[in-house]
N, C-alpha and C positions, 0 to 999 in steps of 0.2 A: 480358491485363488488368493495369492498372497500380494500384499500391496507394499512396494517397498517404500523406503523413506525418501528416496529420491522422486517416486511417482506422487507422493502425497505432499512434495513441496513444491518443487520447481515447477511442472505443468500449471499446478493451483495458483501460484504465485504469478506467472505469466498471464494466464486468463484473467486474473481480478485485476492486475495493473493495465493490460489492454482494455478491458472494459471500463475502468476508471478513466482512461486517457478518452474513450468514446463518449463518457458521460460529461466529461469536462468540454469536450468540443461541442455538445448540445446546450450546455450552460454558458458558453462563449457566445455562440450562435444567437442564444435567448437575449444576452445583453445587446448584442450588435443590432439586432431587430428592434428592440424597444429604445435603442438610441442612449442608452445610459453608460456612464463609465464603468468599465469592467473590473475596476479597482473596488467598486462597492460591493459587487458580488464576491471578490476574493476576499474580502474582509468580513462577510456575512456569518452569522453564527446562527445555531437553531436557539440557544438561550444564552444569556449574558456569561455564565460560569462555563461555558464550552468553548474550545478553540474554533477560530475561523477557518473557512474553506481551505485557503492555503496551507495551513498548520496540518489539516486533516490528510491532505494529499503527500506533504512531506513526511508525515508519520507512517502512512500506509506504504510508501516507498522505502521507507527505511526498514519496516518490518520485513519486507520481502527480501531485499537484498542483505540485509544483517543477518536474517534468519539463514539464507543460504551459506552465507560465509561461516556462521558459528557451527552449523552443522558439519560443515567440510572441515573445521578445524583451522580457518583462516582469519585473519584480522580483516573485519569488514571496511569496505570502501567508505571513506568518508564524504558527505556531501555537505555543503555549506549552509543550507537552510536560509537562503538569501533570496528566493524567489520573489517577484512582485508583480509578475503579470502571468497571463494565461500561456503565453508562448515559452516563458521561462519554466512553467509546471510541466507543460508539454516536453520540453527538454529534458527535464528532470526524470519525467517517467520513463522517456526512452532510454535515458543512460541507466536507469535500474534494469530495464528489461535487457539491455546489451549485457550488463554485467551478469544477471542470473543466468542467462544463455550459456555463458561460459562455463557454468558448472556441470560436471559429467557425474553420470550415476555412480561411478567408483569413489567420488569424493565424498558424497552424501550417504550411500547405502552403508549400512553397518554403524551409522551414527546414533542409534537408539539408546545406547547407554554412554555415549559421550558426555561428559561432565562439563556443564556450561554455567558460568557464573555471569550475572548482570549486576552492575553498580548502579542501582535505583537511587532516587532521594530518599526513599525510607531505608536505605542499607542494602545490602546485597541479596541477590536472589539465586539460589542454587537449582539447577534442573538437570535432568538427564535429558539427552536427546529428544527421545519420543515425547515426554512430558513437554519439552519445550516447545516442538512443534505443534502438537494437538492442543496444549491447553494455554500457550502464551502468544506464539507467533499467527497461527491462523485466526484464532478469535480476535485479537488487536488488528490484524489486517482487514478484516472484513467489519470491523466496527468502524475503522477510519473510513473505508470506501462506502460503507452504508451511510455513515454520516455526512460525507461530500456529497452523495447522491441526495439525500434529505434537505441538504442546504440548498441545492440546486432547484430541487422539485419544489421546496417551500417558496422559492424566489418565482416560481412560475415557469421554470423551463420545461419544455415539452418531453418529458422523461417518463417511460413506463418500466415495468418490472423486467422486461426483455434486455432494454439498455443496461441494466445493472447486471444481470446474470448472463448476457450474451446468447449467442445462438450457437449451437454445436457444430 
């Protein structure tokens, strides 16, 4: 069986973001049940040198939406990174999901050798499409989704493995 670039990206990204949305809802419910300011949770970190929950969600959505766009050879849709509430983070995830749903297989399939260059703080990084997807986008997407989950779990939200991976 052959797995196409589309199959390895769009459905994976949609599921990861949908599960992230679910995890955030449970985190939000935890804050409401404990009657504390949600912004405390949104600014929580696992350790002082890691980014807070809000930024983890922003990066996860960027990885998914930008990954699709770059594989398709189009300019990624820009988001402002100005969310400061659970509601705004939910809307961001919904916007990313809707954007990703617009990509069709014929835009992404065949992108295995597409040249992709990213401008990073440390300089330019060059990829071919398949390496970009498998060794940059997917690991980064799941790192930031996992970190968001871990922040909420550490804060006491009622979360388990099935909340993170979802149900088939």
